[in-house]
N, C-alpha and C positions, 0 to 999 in steps of 0.2 A: 353510097346510098343503097338502101335496101330495096330491091326490085319488088318486094312483096307489099310494101307500104305505099299508100297514095302519096302524091307529090306534096299535098298539104301536111300530112303526117310526118313526112320526111323533113320538111321545113321546120315544123314544130320541134322535132327531135334535135335537129341541128341547132336551132335557136336555144333550146333548153341546154344542150351540151355546151354551146358557146357561153351561155350565162354561167354555167357551173365552172367552166374554165376561167372565165373572167373573175369570178368570185375567188377561185383558188389563187389566181395571180395577185389579187388584192391581199389575200391572207399571207402569201409568201413575202410580198413587199413589206407588209406590216411587221412580220417577224424579222426581216432583215433590218428594218429601222430600229426595232427594239434591241436587237442583238448588237448593232453598232453603238447604240446608246450605252449598253452595258460595257462594251469594249472601251469607250471613251472614259467612263467612270473608273473602270479598272486601271486604265493607263494613268489617270490622275492619282489614284491611290498608289500605284507603283512609283510614281514620281516622288510622292511623300516618303515612301519606304526607301527609295534611293538616297534622298537627302538625309534621312535618319540612319542610313546604313543598316537597315533591318533586313538581314539576309533571309530569315525565316519567312517574313511576310512576302518578300520578293519571290522566293521559291513557291510559296502557296499561290501567289498571283499568276505565276508562270503556268501552273497547271490549269487554272481557270481560263487564262488567255488562250491556251492551246485548245481547250474545249470550245470556247466561243468561236475561234477561227475555223475550227472544223465544222461547227454548225453553220457558219456563214458560207463555207464552201458548199455544203449540202444544199442550202437555200439557193445559192447561185445556180447550181446544176438544175434544181427544180424550176427555177425561173426561166432558164434557157429552154428547158423541155416544154414548158407552158407556152413560151413565145413561139416555138416551132409548131406547136399544135394550132395556135391561133392564126399564125401568119402563113404557115405552109412553106416557109423558107428557113435556111440554115441560120443559126445564131451567129451574130458578130456584134461587137459593141455599136458599130455604126447602124446596123440594121435595127437593133433594139432601140437606140436613141431615136431614130426616125419613126419607128413604130409608136413609141411613147409620145412623141410630139403630136402625132395624128390620132392618138387614142381618144375615143369619144367620152370616156369616163373621167370626169374632173377629179373624182376621188382617187383613182389610180394614178393620175398624173401628179396630184399633190403628194401622195405617199412616195412616189418615185423621186420627186424633188427633195423630199426630206432625207431619203436614203443618200442621194447624191451630195447633199449639203453636209452630211456627217462624215463622208469619206475623207475630205481634206483635213478635217479636225482630227480624225484618227491618225492620219499620216503625220501631221505636225506634232501631235503629242508623242507619238512613237519615236520620231526623230529627236525630239528634245530628250526623252528618256535615254535613247541610245548615246547621245552626246554626253549626257551626265555620267553614264556608266563608263564611257571611254575616258573621261576626265578622271574619275575615281580610280580606274585601272592604271592610268599613267602616273597618278600621284603615288599609288601603292608601289608601282615598279621603281619609282625614284627613291622612295624610302628604303626599299629592299636593296637597291644599288648602294646607297649610302651606308646602310648597316653591314653589308657584305664587303665593303671596301672597294667595290668596283667603281671605276670612273664613270661619270655620267656622259653618255654620248661621245666618249673619246676613244679613238682607236688605241689598241695596246701599243706601247712603245717600249723600246729596250734601252736600258742604261748602258754605261760603258762596261759594266760587269756582266752584261747579258741577261739581266733580270728585267721582267716586265714591271710596269708600275704597280700592277696588282700584287706581284710577289714582294715588292718593296714595302707596300702598305701592310701586307700580312706579316712580314718580318717585324715591322714596327709594333704591331699589335701584340705579337707573341713576346717581344722583349719587355713590353710595359707591364 
């Protein structure tokens, strides 16, 4: 508090500062919600590209996804800073959740609920895409093993001539 201002002026400045900080919190939460919605749509587009095996689209989406995740990280840091300004305590998920439950602004509580609702959807869609990519990779690996004549998931064994099963197959292919 400024010792040169009257108590009433100081309270008005504090109230004005708090109102501005509250407004900034609402803006940050709205931006987070919009950004998460963009991530969800991007992940759905990525899913289609994975199904269609469109590598160019997947690469392009990866750049966009990284940009959005970076923006989300920035917004999260800003939200943490605003929380610490408003509450005067260090940020933690528990502290912030408790703060939001008791927050007087219904608008801010509603936006926060929308942000929280989008997080599991992002996580689920990302996991689905990850599983699909792993399945595609496994299929590609199996095809490559077959084409190269390597046994699938079999340890190398030796024949009575000391050749591995891979050497035997390669010998058959070169004879043909």
